[in-house]
CHARMM-style PDB file with segment names, atoms N, HN, CA, C and O in Angstrom:
ATOM      1  N   MET     1       6.784  -3.996   8.958  1.00  0.00      PROA
ATOM      2  CA  MET     1       6.194  -4.864   7.970  1.00  0.00      PROA
ATOM      3  C   MET     1       6.088  -6.305   8.461  1.00  0.00      PROA
ATOM      4  O   MET     1       5.162  -7.024   8.082  1.00  0.00      PROA
ATOM      5  N   ASP     2       7.013  -6.721   9.285  1.00  0.00      PROA
ATOM      6  HN  ASP     2       7.765  -6.137   9.593  1.00  0.00      PROA
ATOM      7  CA  ASP     2       6.979  -8.115   9.745  1.00  0.00      PROA
ATOM      8  C   ASP     2       5.730  -8.422  10.553  1.00  0.00      PROA
ATOM      9  O   ASP     2       5.176  -9.517  10.453  1.00  0.00      PROA
ATOM     10  N   SER     3       5.284  -7.464  11.353  1.00  0.00      PROA
ATOM     11  HN  SER     3       5.734  -6.574  11.435  1.00  0.00      PROA
ATOM     12  CA  SER     3       4.136  -7.754  12.217  1.00  0.00      PROA
ATOM     13  C   SER     3       2.839  -7.913  11.436  1.00  0.00      PROA
ATOM     14  O   SER     3       1.952  -8.647  11.873  1.00  0.00      PROA
ATOM     15  N   ILE     4       2.705  -7.254  10.309  1.00  0.00      PROA
ATOM     16  HN  ILE     4       3.425  -6.658   9.954  1.00  0.00      PROA
ATOM     17  CA  ILE     4       1.446  -7.326   9.557  1.00  0.00      PROA
ATOM     18  C   ILE     4       1.268  -8.671   8.856  1.00  0.00      PROA
ATOM     19  O   ILE     4       0.137  -9.081   8.595  1.00  0.00      PROA
ATOM     20  N   LYS     5       2.350  -9.353   8.553  1.00  0.00      PROA
ATOM     21  HN  LYS     5       3.268  -9.020   8.765  1.00  0.00      PROA
ATOM     22  CA  LYS     5       2.211 -10.620   7.824  1.00  0.00      PROA
ATOM     23  C   LYS     5       1.424 -11.652   8.614  1.00  0.00      PROA
ATOM     24  O   LYS     5       0.805 -12.538   8.023  1.00  0.00      PROA
ATOM     25  N   TYR     6       1.434 -11.556   9.929  1.00  0.00      PROA
ATOM     26  HN  TYR     6       1.936 -10.837  10.409  1.00  0.00      PROA
ATOM     27  CA  TYR     6       0.674 -12.490  10.754  1.00  0.00      PROA
ATOM     28  C   TYR     6      -0.820 -12.153  10.760  1.00  0.00      PROA
ATOM     29  O   TYR     6      -1.656 -13.009  11.050  1.00  0.00      PROA
ATOM     30  N   LEU     7      -1.144 -10.907  10.440  1.00  0.00      PROA
ATOM     31  HN  LEU     7      -0.466 -10.211  10.205  1.00  0.00      PROA
ATOM     32  CA  LEU     7      -2.535 -10.471  10.428  1.00  0.00      PROA
ATOM     33  C   LEU     7      -3.196 -10.624   9.062  1.00  0.00      PROA
ATOM     34  O   LEU     7      -4.423 -10.582   8.965  1.00  0.00      PROA
ATOM     35  N   LEU     8      -2.419 -10.798   8.026  1.00  0.00      PROA
ATOM     36  HN  LEU     8      -1.423 -10.832   8.105  1.00  0.00      PROA
ATOM     37  CA  LEU     8      -2.947 -10.818   6.667  1.00  0.00      PROA
ATOM     38  C   LEU     8      -4.156 -11.737   6.464  1.00  0.00      PROA
ATOM     39  O   LEU     8      -5.104 -11.323   5.796  1.00  0.00      PROA
ATOM     40  N   PRO     9      -4.173 -12.934   6.992  1.00  0.00      PROA
ATOM     41  CA  PRO     9      -5.340 -13.799   6.773  1.00  0.00      PROA
ATOM     42  C   PRO     9      -6.633 -13.227   7.369  1.00  0.00      PROA
ATOM     43  O   PRO     9      -7.723 -13.637   6.969  1.00  0.00      PROA
ATOM     44  N   GLU    10      -6.532 -12.314   8.292  1.00  0.00      PROA
ATOM     45  HN  GLU    10      -5.647 -11.981   8.617  1.00  0.00      PROA
ATOM     46  CA  GLU    10      -7.705 -11.735   8.954  1.00  0.00      PROA
ATOM     47  C   GLU    10      -8.186 -10.440   8.316  1.00  0.00      PROA
ATOM     48  O   GLU    10      -9.253  -9.943   8.677  1.00  0.00      PROA
ATOM     49  N   LEU    11      -7.429  -9.880   7.377  1.00  0.00      PROA
ATOM     50  HN  LEU    11      -6.562 -10.284   7.084  1.00  0.00      PROA
ATOM     51  CA  LEU    11      -7.738  -8.560   6.817  1.00  0.00      PROA
ATOM     52  C   LEU    11      -8.592  -8.640   5.559  1.00  0.00      PROA
ATOM     53  O   LEU    11      -8.475  -9.574   4.767  1.00  0.00      PROA
ATOM     54  N   ASP    12      -9.450  -7.642   5.394  1.00  0.00      PROA
ATOM     55  HN  ASP    12      -9.545  -6.883   6.039  1.00  0.00      PROA
ATOM     56  CA  ASP    12     -10.248  -7.506   4.171  1.00  0.00      PROA
ATOM     57  C   ASP    12      -9.489  -6.689   3.134  1.00  0.00      PROA
ATOM     58  O   ASP    12      -9.649  -6.910   1.934  1.00  0.00      PROA
ATOM     59  N   TYR    13      -8.672  -5.754   3.582  1.00  0.00      PROA
ATOM     60  HN  TYR    13      -8.542  -5.575   4.557  1.00  0.00      PROA
ATOM     61  CA  TYR    13      -7.834  -4.932   2.706  1.00  0.00      PROA
ATOM     62  C   TYR    13      -6.781  -4.227   3.551  1.00  0.00      PROA
ATOM     63  O   TYR    13      -6.865  -4.218   4.779  1.00  0.00      PROA
ATOM     64  N   ILE    14      -5.791  -3.636   2.889  1.00  0.00      PROA
ATOM     65  HN  ILE    14      -5.724  -3.643   1.891  1.00  0.00      PROA
ATOM     66  CA  ILE    14      -4.761  -2.849   3.556  1.00  0.00      PROA
ATOM     67  C   ILE    14      -4.805  -1.449   2.966  1.00  0.00      PROA
ATOM     68  O   ILE    14      -4.768  -1.280   1.747  1.00  0.00      PROA
ATOM     69  N   ASN    15      -4.884  -0.458   3.823  1.00  0.00      PROA
ATOM     70  HN  ASN    15      -4.914  -0.595   4.813  1.00  0.00      PROA
ATOM     71  CA  ASN    15      -4.895   0.937   3.397  1.00  0.00      PROA
ATOM     72  C   ASN    15      -3.553   1.560   3.765  1.00  0.00      PROA
ATOM     73  O   ASN    15      -3.195   1.643   4.940  1.00  0.00      PROA
ATOM     74  N   ILE    16      -2.821   1.994   2.754  1.00  0.00      PROA
ATOM     75  HN  ILE    16      -3.111   1.926   1.799  1.00  0.00      PROA
ATOM     76  CA  ILE    16      -1.517   2.615   2.965  1.00  0.00      PROA
ATOM     77  C   ILE    16      -1.657   4.122   2.751  1.00  0.00      PROA
ATOM     78  O   ILE    16      -2.227   4.571   1.758  1.00  0.00      PROA
ATOM     79  N   MET    17      -1.133   4.880   3.688  1.00  0.00      PROA
ATOM     80  HN  MET    17      -0.670   4.515   4.495  1.00  0.00      PROA
ATOM     81  CA  MET    17      -1.134   6.338   3.547  1.00  0.00      PROA
ATOM     82  C   MET    17       0.275   6.799   3.178  1.00  0.00      PROA
ATOM     83  O   MET    17       1.205   6.592   3.957  1.00  0.00      PROA
ATOM     84  N   PRO    18       0.455   7.416   2.012  1.00  0.00      PROA
ATOM     85  CA  PRO    18       1.781   7.830   1.565  1.00  0.00      PROA
ATOM     86  C   PRO    18       2.184   9.221   2.061  1.00  0.00      PROA
ATOM     87  O   PRO    18       2.994   9.900   1.430  1.00  0.00      PROA
ATOM     88  N   VAL    19       1.617   9.636   3.186  1.00  0.00      PROA
ATOM     89  HN  VAL    19       0.959   9.084   3.698  1.00  0.00      PROA
ATOM     90  CA  VAL    19       1.959  10.903   3.828  1.00  0.00      PROA
ATOM     91  C   VAL    19       1.909  10.690   5.334  1.00  0.00      PROA
ATOM     92  O   VAL    19       1.413   9.665   5.801  1.00  0.00      PROA
ATOM     93  N   GLU    20       2.415  11.643   6.090  1.00  0.00      PROA
ATOM     94  HN  GLU    20       2.818  12.476   5.711  1.00  0.00      PROA
ATOM     95  CA  GLU    20       2.272  11.600   7.543  1.00  0.00      PROA
ATOM     96  C   GLU    20       0.849  12.029   7.889  1.00  0.00      PROA
ATOM     97  O   GLU    20       0.363  13.012   7.331  1.00  0.00      PROA
ATOM     98  N   PRO    21       0.173  11.332   8.782  1.00  0.00      PROA
ATOM     99  CA  PRO    21      -1.211  11.682   9.117  1.00  0.00      PROA
ATOM    100  C   PRO    21      -1.327  13.100   9.698  1.00  0.00      PROA
ATOM    101  O   PRO    21      -0.436  13.575  10.402  1.00  0.00      PROA
ATOM    102  N   ASP    22      -2.434  13.750   9.386  1.00  0.00      PROA
ATOM    103  HN  ASP    22      -3.158  13.364   8.814  1.00  0.00      PROA
ATOM    104  CA  ASP    22      -2.823  15.031   9.985  1.00  0.00      PROA
ATOM    105  C   ASP    22      -2.015  16.250   9.547  1.00  0.00      PROA
ATOM    106  O   ASP    22      -2.041  17.270  10.235  1.00  0.00      PROA
ATOM    107  N   PHE    23      -1.309  16.178   8.442  1.00  0.00      PROA
ATOM    108  HN  PHE    23      -1.288  15.349   7.883  1.00  0.00      PROA
ATOM    109  CA  PHE    23      -0.586  17.346   7.953  1.00  0.00      PROA
ATOM    110  C   PHE    23      -0.982  17.600   6.511  1.00  0.00      PROA
ATOM    111  O   PHE    23      -0.544  16.881   5.613  1.00  0.00      PROA
ATOM    112  N   TYR    24      -1.794  18.598   6.280  1.00  0.00      PROA
ATOM    113  HN  TYR    24      -2.150  19.182   7.009  1.00  0.00      PROA
ATOM    114  CA  TYR    24      -2.326  18.919   4.959  1.00  0.00      PROA
ATOM    115  C   TYR    24      -1.226  19.397   4.006  1.00  0.00      PROA
ATOM    116  O   TYR    24      -0.296  20.092   4.414  1.00  0.00      PROA
ATOM    117  N   GLY    25      -1.344  19.019   2.749  1.00  0.00      PROA
ATOM    118  HN  GLY    25      -2.100  18.454   2.417  1.00  0.00      PROA
ATOM    119  CA  GLY    25      -0.468  19.534   1.705  1.00  0.00      PROA
ATOM    120  C   GLY    25       0.894  18.880   1.593  1.00  0.00      PROA
ATOM    121  O   GLY    25       1.811  19.483   1.035  1.00  0.00      PROA
ATOM    122  N   GLN    26       1.058  17.691   2.092  1.00  0.00      PROA
ATOM    123  HN  GLN    26       0.313  17.200   2.545  1.00  0.00      PROA
ATOM    124  CA  GLN    26       2.353  17.015   2.028  1.00  0.00      PROA
ATOM    125  C   GLN    26       2.578  16.381   0.658  1.00  0.00      PROA
ATOM    126  O   GLN    26       1.638  16.089  -0.082  1.00  0.00      PROA
ATOM    127  N   LYS    27       3.839  16.184   0.353  1.00  0.00      PROA
ATOM    128  HN  LYS    27       4.602  16.422   0.954  1.00  0.00      PROA
ATOM    129  CA  LYS    27       4.201  15.477  -0.872  1.00  0.00      PROA
ATOM    130  C   LYS    27       4.101  13.973  -0.638  1.00  0.00      PROA
ATOM    131  O   LYS    27       4.239  13.485   0.483  1.00  0.00      PROA
ATOM    132  N   PHE    28       3.860  13.263  -1.726  1.00  0.00      PROA
ATOM    133  HN  PHE    28       3.748  13.660  -2.637  1.00  0.00      PROA
ATOM    134  CA  PHE    28       3.792  11.806  -1.729  1.00  0.00      PROA
ATOM    135  C   PHE    28       5.144  11.249  -1.302  1.00  0.00      PROA
ATOM    136  O   PHE    28       6.172  11.637  -1.857  1.00  0.00      PROA
ATOM    137  N   ILE    29       5.160  10.348  -0.329  1.00  0.00      PROA
ATOM    138  HN  ILE    29       4.324  10.032   0.121  1.00  0.00      PROA
ATOM    139  CA  ILE    29       6.398   9.729   0.162  1.00  0.00      PROA
ATOM    140  C   ILE    29       6.701   8.519  -0.724  1.00  0.00      PROA
ATOM    141  O   ILE    29       6.014   7.500  -0.657  1.00  0.00      PROA
ATOM    142  N   LYS    30       7.730   8.645  -1.546  1.00  0.00      PROA
ATOM    143  HN  LYS    30       8.288   9.473  -1.600  1.00  0.00      PROA
ATOM    144  CA  LYS    30       8.056   7.621  -2.551  1.00  0.00      PROA
ATOM    145  C   LYS    30       8.465   6.279  -1.948  1.00  0.00      PROA
ATOM    146  O   LYS    30       8.335   5.245  -2.603  1.00  0.00      PROA
ATOM    147  N   SER    31       8.956   6.281  -0.710  1.00  0.00      PROA
ATOM    148  HN  SER    31       9.061   7.121  -0.178  1.00  0.00      PROA
ATOM    149  CA  SER    31       9.367   5.016  -0.090  1.00  0.00      PROA
ATOM    150  C   SER    31       8.181   4.087   0.125  1.00  0.00      PROA
ATOM    151  O   SER    31       8.368   2.892   0.353  1.00  0.00      PROA
ATOM    152  N   VAL    32       6.966   4.618   0.056  1.00  0.00      PROA
ATOM    153  HN  VAL    32       6.814   5.588  -0.129  1.00  0.00      PROA
ATOM    154  CA  VAL    32       5.767   3.804   0.174  1.00  0.00      PROA
ATOM    155  C   VAL    32       5.686   2.784  -0.966  1.00  0.00      PROA
ATOM    156  O   VAL    32       5.109   1.710  -0.798  1.00  0.00      PROA
ATOM    157  N   LEU    33       6.255   3.115  -2.109  1.00  0.00      PROA
ATOM    158  HN  LEU    33       6.723   3.988  -2.245  1.00  0.00      PROA
ATOM    159  CA  LEU    33       6.208   2.208  -3.261  1.00  0.00      PROA
ATOM    160  C   LEU    33       6.898   0.885  -2.957  1.00  0.00      PROA
ATOM    161  O   LEU    33       6.417  -0.172  -3.364  1.00  0.00      PROA
ATOM    162  N   GLU    34       8.001   0.934  -2.258  1.00  0.00      PROA
ATOM    163  HN  GLU    34       8.392   1.793  -1.927  1.00  0.00      PROA
ATOM    164  CA  GLU    34       8.709  -0.303  -1.895  1.00  0.00      PROA
ATOM    165  C   GLU    34       7.890  -1.109  -0.886  1.00  0.00      PROA
ATOM    166  O   GLU    34       7.907  -2.340  -0.914  1.00  0.00      PROA
ATOM    167  N   LYS    35       7.182  -0.427  -0.004  1.00  0.00      PROA
ATOM    168  HN  LYS    35       7.168   0.573   0.020  1.00  0.00      PROA
ATOM    169  CA  LYS    35       6.315  -1.127   0.951  1.00  0.00      PROA
ATOM    170  C   LYS    35       5.195  -1.863   0.220  1.00  0.00      PROA
ATOM    171  O   LYS    35       4.822  -2.974   0.597  1.00  0.00      PROA
ATOM    172  N   ILE    36       4.669  -1.240  -0.819  1.00  0.00      PROA
ATOM    173  HN  ILE    36       4.972  -0.338  -1.125  1.00  0.00      PROA
ATOM    174  CA  ILE    36       3.628  -1.890  -1.613  1.00  0.00      PROA
ATOM    175  C   ILE    36       4.172  -3.166  -2.246  1.00  0.00      PROA
ATOM    176  O   ILE    36       3.510  -4.203  -2.225  1.00  0.00      PROA
ATOM    177  N   VAL    37       5.373  -3.091  -2.808  1.00  0.00      PROA
ATOM    178  HN  VAL    37       5.911  -2.248  -2.825  1.00  0.00      PROA
ATOM    179  CA  VAL    37       5.997  -4.260  -3.441  1.00  0.00      PROA
ATOM    180  C   VAL    37       6.164  -5.390  -2.430  1.00  0.00      PROA
ATOM    181  O   VAL    37       5.827  -6.537  -2.720  1.00  0.00      PROA
ATOM    182  N   ILE    38       6.677  -5.074  -1.261  1.00  0.00      PROA
ATOM    183  HN  ILE    38       6.951  -4.142  -1.025  1.00  0.00      PROA
ATOM    184  CA  ILE    38       6.913  -6.088  -0.231  1.00  0.00      PROA
ATOM    185  C   ILE    38       5.593  -6.710   0.215  1.00  0.00      PROA
ATOM    186  O   ILE    38       5.487  -7.931   0.331  1.00  0.00      PROA
ATOM    187  N   LEU    39       4.589  -5.872   0.464  1.00  0.00      PROA
ATOM    188  HN  LEU    39       4.675  -4.880   0.369  1.00  0.00      PROA
ATOM    189  CA  LEU    39       3.283  -6.381   0.874  1.00  0.00      PROA
ATOM    190  C   LEU    39       2.668  -7.274  -0.194  1.00  0.00      PROA
ATOM    191  O   LEU    39       2.156  -8.351   0.111  1.00  0.00      PROA
ATOM    192  N   LYS    40       2.716  -6.831  -1.435  1.00  0.00      PROA
ATOM    193  HN  LYS    40       3.132  -5.956  -1.683  1.00  0.00      PROA
ATOM    194  CA  LYS    40       2.130  -7.601  -2.532  1.00  0.00      PROA
ATOM    195  C   LYS    40       2.798  -8.968  -2.658  1.00  0.00      PROA
ATOM    196  O   LYS    40       2.117  -9.976  -2.843  1.00  0.00      PROA
ATOM    197  N   LYS    41       4.119  -9.007  -2.560  1.00  0.00      PROA
ATOM    198  HN  LYS    41       4.672  -8.187  -2.409  1.00  0.00      PROA
ATOM    199  CA  LYS    41       4.836 -10.279  -2.629  1.00  0.00      PROA
ATOM    200  C   LYS    41       4.443 -11.199  -1.476  1.00  0.00      PROA
ATOM    201  O   LYS    41       4.272 -12.403  -1.667  1.00  0.00      PROA
ATOM    202  N   THR    42       4.302 -10.635  -0.294  1.00  0.00      PROA
ATOM    203  HN  THR    42       4.441  -9.657  -0.139  1.00  0.00      PROA
ATOM    204  CA  THR    42       3.926 -11.427   0.875  1.00  0.00      PROA
ATOM    205  C   THR    42       2.512 -11.979   0.718  1.00  0.00      PROA
ATOM    206  O   THR    42       2.262 -13.148   1.014  1.00  0.00      PROA
ATOM    207  N   ILE    43       1.595 -11.142   0.256  1.00  0.00      PROA
ATOM    208  HN  ILE    43       1.798 -10.193   0.016  1.00  0.00      PROA
ATOM    209  CA  ILE    43       0.210 -11.570   0.036  1.00  0.00      PROA
ATOM    210  C   ILE    43       0.157 -12.687  -1.000  1.00  0.00      PROA
ATOM    211  O   ILE    43      -0.508 -13.703  -0.797  1.00  0.00      PROA
ATOM    212  N   ASP    44       0.853 -12.492  -2.098  1.00  0.00      PROA
ATOM    213  HN  ASP    44       1.393 -11.667  -2.263  1.00  0.00      PROA
ATOM    214  CA  ASP    44       0.865 -13.500  -3.167  1.00  0.00      PROA
ATOM    215  C   ASP    44       1.499 -14.808  -2.711  1.00  0.00      PROA
ATOM    216  O   ASP    44       1.016 -15.888  -3.050  1.00  0.00      PROA
ATOM    217  N   ARG    45       2.565 -14.711  -1.953  1.00  0.00      PROA
ATOM    218  HN  ARG    45       2.958 -13.834  -1.677  1.00  0.00      PROA
ATOM    219  CA  ARG    45       3.265 -15.906  -1.473  1.00  0.00      PROA
ATOM    220  C   ARG    45       2.374 -16.739  -0.555  1.00  0.00      PROA
ATOM    221  O   ARG    45       2.498 -17.962  -0.501  1.00  0.00      PROA
ATOM    222  N   LYS    46       1.473 -16.066   0.168  1.00  0.00      PROA
ATOM    223  HN  LYS    46       1.372 -15.072   0.124  1.00  0.00      PROA
ATOM    224  CA  LYS    46       0.558 -16.776   1.069  1.00  0.00      PROA
ATOM    225  C   LYS    46      -0.766 -17.131   0.391  1.00  0.00      PROA
ATOM    226  O   LYS    46      -1.677 -17.645   1.040  1.00  0.00      PROA
ATOM    227  N   TYR    47      -0.875 -16.857  -0.919  1.00  0.00      PROA
ATOM    228  HN  TYR    47      -0.134 -16.440  -1.446  1.00  0.00      PROA
ATOM    229  CA  TYR    47      -2.086 -17.149  -1.698  1.00  0.00      PROA
ATOM    230  C   TYR    47      -3.337 -16.522  -1.071  1.00  0.00      PROA
ATOM    231  O   TYR    47      -4.382 -17.164  -0.967  1.00  0.00      PROA
ATOM    232  N   LEU    48      -3.211 -15.270  -0.659  1.00  0.00      PROA
ATOM    233  HN  LEU    48      -2.362 -14.748  -0.743  1.00  0.00      PROA
ATOM    234  CA  LEU    48      -4.323 -14.560  -0.045  1.00  0.00      PROA
ATOM    235  C   LEU    48      -4.928 -13.559  -1.020  1.00  0.00      PROA
ATOM    236  O   LEU    48      -4.315 -13.210  -2.029  1.00  0.00      PROA
ATOM    237  N   CYS    49      -6.111 -13.111  -0.715  1.00  0.00      PROA
ATOM    238  HN  CYS    49      -6.610 -13.394   0.104  1.00  0.00      PROA
ATOM    239  CA  CYS    49      -6.778 -12.070  -1.491  1.00  0.00      PROA
ATOM    240  C   CYS    49      -7.007 -10.882  -0.563  1.00  0.00      PROA
ATOM    241  O   CYS    49      -8.080 -10.729   0.020  1.00  0.00      PROA
ATOM    242  N   VAL    50      -5.989 -10.051  -0.438  1.00  0.00      PROA
ATOM    243  HN  VAL    50      -5.117 -10.175  -0.912  1.00  0.00      PROA
ATOM    244  CA  VAL    50      -6.062  -8.865   0.409  1.00  0.00      PROA
ATOM    245  C   VAL    50      -5.656  -7.672  -0.459  1.00  0.00      PROA
ATOM    246  O   VAL    50      -4.467  -7.436  -0.669  1.00  0.00      PROA
ATOM    247  N   PRO    51      -6.635  -6.922  -0.961  1.00  0.00      PROA
ATOM    248  CA  PRO    51      -6.302  -5.781  -1.815  1.00  0.00      PROA
ATOM    249  C   PRO    51      -5.523  -4.701  -1.052  1.00  0.00      PROA
ATOM    250  O   PRO    51      -5.738  -4.483   0.140  1.00  0.00      PROA
ATOM    251  N   ILE    52      -4.635  -4.050  -1.756  1.00  0.00      PROA
ATOM    252  HN  ILE    52      -4.461  -4.228  -2.724  1.00  0.00      PROA
ATOM    253  CA  ILE    52      -3.871  -2.933  -1.206  1.00  0.00      PROA
ATOM    254  C   ILE    52      -4.440  -1.661  -1.811  1.00  0.00      PROA
ATOM    255  O   ILE    52      -4.524  -1.525  -3.032  1.00  0.00      PROA
ATOM    256  N   GLU    53      -4.829  -0.731  -0.948  1.00  0.00      PROA
ATOM    257  HN  GLU    53      -4.760  -0.841   0.044  1.00  0.00      PROA
ATOM    258  CA  GLU    53      -5.294   0.559  -1.445  1.00  0.00      PROA
ATOM    259  C   GLU    53      -4.396   1.660  -0.891  1.00  0.00      PROA
ATOM    260  O   GLU    53      -3.874   1.559   0.219  1.00  0.00      PROA
ATOM    261  N   VAL    54      -4.231   2.692  -1.674  1.00  0.00      PROA
ATOM    262  HN  VAL    54      -4.656   2.774  -2.575  1.00  0.00      PROA
ATOM    263  CA  VAL    54      -3.408   3.830  -1.271  1.00  0.00      PROA
ATOM    264  C   VAL    54      -4.328   5.037  -1.193  1.00  0.00      PROA
ATOM    265  O   VAL    54      -5.044   5.345  -2.146  1.00  0.00      PROA
ATOM    266  N   ASP    55      -4.305   5.710  -0.067  1.00  0.00      PROA
ATOM    267  HN  ASP    55      -3.724   5.460   0.707  1.00  0.00      PROA
ATOM    268  CA  ASP    55      -5.236   6.789   0.209  1.00  0.00      PROA
ATOM    269  C   ASP    55      -4.467   8.071   0.536  1.00  0.00      PROA
ATOM    270  O   ASP    55      -3.421   8.024   1.183  1.00  0.00      PROA
ATOM    271  N   VAL    56      -4.974   9.180   0.099  1.00  0.00      PROA
ATOM    272  HN  VAL    56      -5.824   9.218  -0.427  1.00  0.00      PROA
ATOM    273  CA  VAL    56      -4.480  10.522   0.411  1.00  0.00      PROA
ATOM    274  C   VAL    56      -3.368  10.943  -0.555  1.00  0.00      PROA
ATOM    275  O   VAL    56      -2.419  10.199  -0.800  1.00  0.00      PROA
ATOM    276  N   ASN    57      -3.509  12.123  -1.081  1.00  0.00      PROA
ATOM    277  HN  ASN    57      -4.280  12.728  -0.882  1.00  0.00      PROA
ATOM    278  CA  ASN    57      -2.506  12.755  -1.946  1.00  0.00      PROA
ATOM    279  C   ASN    57      -2.175  11.919  -3.183  1.00  0.00      PROA
ATOM    280  O   ASN    57      -1.009  11.748  -3.536  1.00  0.00      PROA
ATOM    281  N   ILE    58      -3.203  11.409  -3.825  1.00  0.00      PROA
ATOM    282  HN  ILE    58      -4.150  11.548  -3.538  1.00  0.00      PROA
ATOM    283  CA  ILE    58      -3.010  10.604  -5.026  1.00  0.00      PROA
ATOM    284  C   ILE    58      -3.348  11.447  -6.249  1.00  0.00      PROA
ATOM    285  O   ILE    58      -4.400  12.083  -6.318  1.00  0.00      PROA
ATOM    286  N   ASN    59      -2.443  11.433  -7.198  1.00  0.00      PROA
ATOM    287  HN  ASN    59      -1.589  10.916  -7.142  1.00  0.00      PROA
ATOM    288  CA  ASN    59      -2.706  12.076  -8.491  1.00  0.00      PROA
ATOM    289  C   ASN    59      -2.476  11.027  -9.572  1.00  0.00      PROA
ATOM    290  O   ASN    59      -2.156   9.876  -9.275  1.00  0.00      PROA
ATOM    291  N   GLU    60      -2.640  11.428 -10.817  1.00  0.00      PROA
ATOM    292  HN  GLU    60      -2.900  12.363 -11.059  1.00  0.00      PROA
ATOM    293  CA  GLU    60      -2.522  10.464 -11.915  1.00  0.00      PROA
ATOM    294  C   GLU    60      -1.142   9.813 -11.967  1.00  0.00      PROA
ATOM    295  O   GLU    60      -1.028   8.610 -12.204  1.00  0.00      PROA
ATOM    296  N   GLU    61      -0.108  10.597 -11.748  1.00  0.00      PROA
ATOM    297  HN  GLU    61      -0.201  11.574 -11.555  1.00  0.00      PROA
ATOM    298  CA  GLU    61       1.264  10.083 -11.834  1.00  0.00      PROA
ATOM    299  C   GLU    61       1.560   9.053 -10.741  1.00  0.00      PROA
ATOM    300  O   GLU    61       2.004   7.944 -11.035  1.00  0.00      PROA
ATOM    301  N   ASN    62       1.312   9.424  -9.472  1.00  0.00      PROA
ATOM    302  HN  ASN    62       0.951  10.325  -9.233  1.00  0.00      PROA
ATOM    303  CA  ASN    62       1.668   8.469  -8.418  1.00  0.00      PROA
ATOM    304  C   ASN    62       0.654   7.338  -8.308  1.00  0.00      PROA
ATOM    305  O   ASN    62       0.977   6.283  -7.761  1.00  0.00      PROA
ATOM    306  N   ALA    63      -0.566   7.526  -8.813  1.00  0.00      PROA
ATOM    307  HN  ALA    63      -0.829   8.382  -9.258  1.00  0.00      PROA
ATOM    308  CA  ALA    63      -1.527   6.412  -8.865  1.00  0.00      PROA
ATOM    309  C   ALA    63      -1.011   5.318  -9.793  1.00  0.00      PROA
ATOM    310  O   ALA    63      -1.094   4.133  -9.471  1.00  0.00      PROA
ATOM    311  N   LYS    64      -0.480   5.716 -10.942  1.00  0.00      PROA
ATOM    312  HN  LYS    64      -0.412   6.678 -11.204  1.00  0.00      PROA
ATOM    313  CA  LYS    64       0.092   4.741 -11.880  1.00  0.00      PROA
ATOM    314  C   LYS    64       1.239   3.975 -11.239  1.00  0.00      PROA
ATOM    315  O   LYS    64       1.342   2.757 -11.389  1.00  0.00      PROA
ATOM    316  N   LEU    65       2.108   4.698 -10.519  1.00  0.00      PROA
ATOM    317  HN  LEU    65       2.025   5.687 -10.398  1.00  0.00      PROA
ATOM    318  CA  LEU    65       3.241   4.043  -9.852  1.00  0.00      PROA
ATOM    319  C   LEU    65       2.760   3.028  -8.818  1.00  0.00      PROA
ATOM    320  O   LEU    65       3.293   1.922  -8.734  1.00  0.00      PROA
ATOM    321  N   CYS    66       1.756   3.405  -8.034  1.00  0.00      PROA
ATOM    322  HN  CYS    66       1.323   4.304  -8.102  1.00  0.00      PROA
ATOM    323  CA  CYS    66       1.230   2.506  -7.000  1.00  0.00      PROA
ATOM    324  C   CYS    66       0.638   1.249  -7.626  1.00  0.00      PROA
ATOM    325  O   CYS    66       0.854   0.144  -7.127  1.00  0.00      PROA
ATOM    326  N   ILE    67      -0.100   1.412  -8.706  1.00  0.00      PROA
ATOM    327  HN  ILE    67      -0.275   2.310  -9.111  1.00  0.00      PROA
ATOM    328  CA  ILE    67      -0.712   0.255  -9.376  1.00  0.00      PROA
ATOM    329  C   ILE    67       0.365  -0.647  -9.987  1.00  0.00      PROA
ATOM    330  O   ILE    67       0.258  -1.872  -9.932  1.00  0.00      PROA
ATOM    331  N   GLN    68       1.389  -0.043 -10.560  1.00  0.00      PROA
ATOM    332  HN  GLN    68       1.477   0.952 -10.604  1.00  0.00      PROA
ATOM    333  CA  GLN    68       2.492  -0.830 -11.120  1.00  0.00      PROA
ATOM    334  C   GLN    68       3.191  -1.661 -10.039  1.00  0.00      PROA
ATOM    335  O   GLN    68       3.691  -2.751 -10.316  1.00  0.00      PROA
ATOM    336  N   LYS    69       3.224  -1.147  -8.819  1.00  0.00      PROA
ATOM    337  HN  LYS    69       2.818  -0.262  -8.594  1.00  0.00      PROA
ATOM    338  CA  LYS    69       3.905  -1.851  -7.727  1.00  0.00      PROA
ATOM    339  C   LYS    69       3.024  -2.883  -7.034  1.00  0.00      PROA
ATOM    340  O   LYS    69       3.525  -3.706  -6.268  1.00  0.00      PROA
ATOM    341  N   GLY    70       1.689  -2.852  -7.299  1.00  0.00      PROA
ATOM    342  HN  GLY    70       1.282  -2.184  -7.921  1.00  0.00      PROA
ATOM    343  CA  GLY    70       0.835  -3.885  -6.739  1.00  0.00      PROA
ATOM    344  C   GLY    70      -0.416  -3.410  -6.031  1.00  0.00      PROA
ATOM    345  O   GLY    70      -1.226  -4.233  -5.605  1.00  0.00      PROA
ATOM    346  N   ALA    71      -0.595  -2.113  -5.892  1.00  0.00      PROA
ATOM    347  HN  ALA    71       0.063  -1.444  -6.238  1.00  0.00      PROA
ATOM    348  CA  ALA    71      -1.828  -1.604  -5.266  1.00  0.00      PROA
ATOM    349  C   ALA    71      -2.983  -1.781  -6.256  1.00  0.00      PROA
ATOM    350  O   ALA    71      -2.787  -1.783  -7.472  1.00  0.00      PROA
ATOM    351  N   GLU    72      -4.176  -1.928  -5.709  1.00  0.00      PROA
ATOM    352  HN  GLU    72      -4.334  -1.927  -4.721  1.00  0.00      PROA
ATOM    353  CA  GLU    72      -5.345  -2.114  -6.557  1.00  0.00      PROA
ATOM    354  C   GLU    72      -6.250  -0.897  -6.576  1.00  0.00      PROA
ATOM    355  O   GLU    72      -6.973  -0.680  -7.549  1.00  0.00      PROA
ATOM    356  N   TYR    73      -6.224  -0.103  -5.522  1.00  0.00      PROA
ATOM    357  HN  TYR    73      -5.637  -0.280  -4.732  1.00  0.00      PROA
ATOM    358  CA  TYR    73      -7.095   1.073  -5.436  1.00  0.00      PROA
ATOM    359  C   TYR    73      -6.295   2.277  -5.002  1.00  0.00      PROA
ATOM    360  OT1 TYR    73      -6.847   3.369  -4.869  1.00  0.00      PROA
TER     361      TYR     73
END
């Protein structure tokens, strides 16, 4: 997470994948929610406009959790 904070001013958005890439049918990794919180706080602290989106294995339940933690899409 530390390395991305230096790139934030250059980004149009951040796409977080809550599963391991390339493995179909995985469960949503709940630890991603804390990453969203940390990223959102960092973005807000720097007064940036970098939307956080969460992609792959999203359902109504975990979509609500992601939005509550700071994701926009």
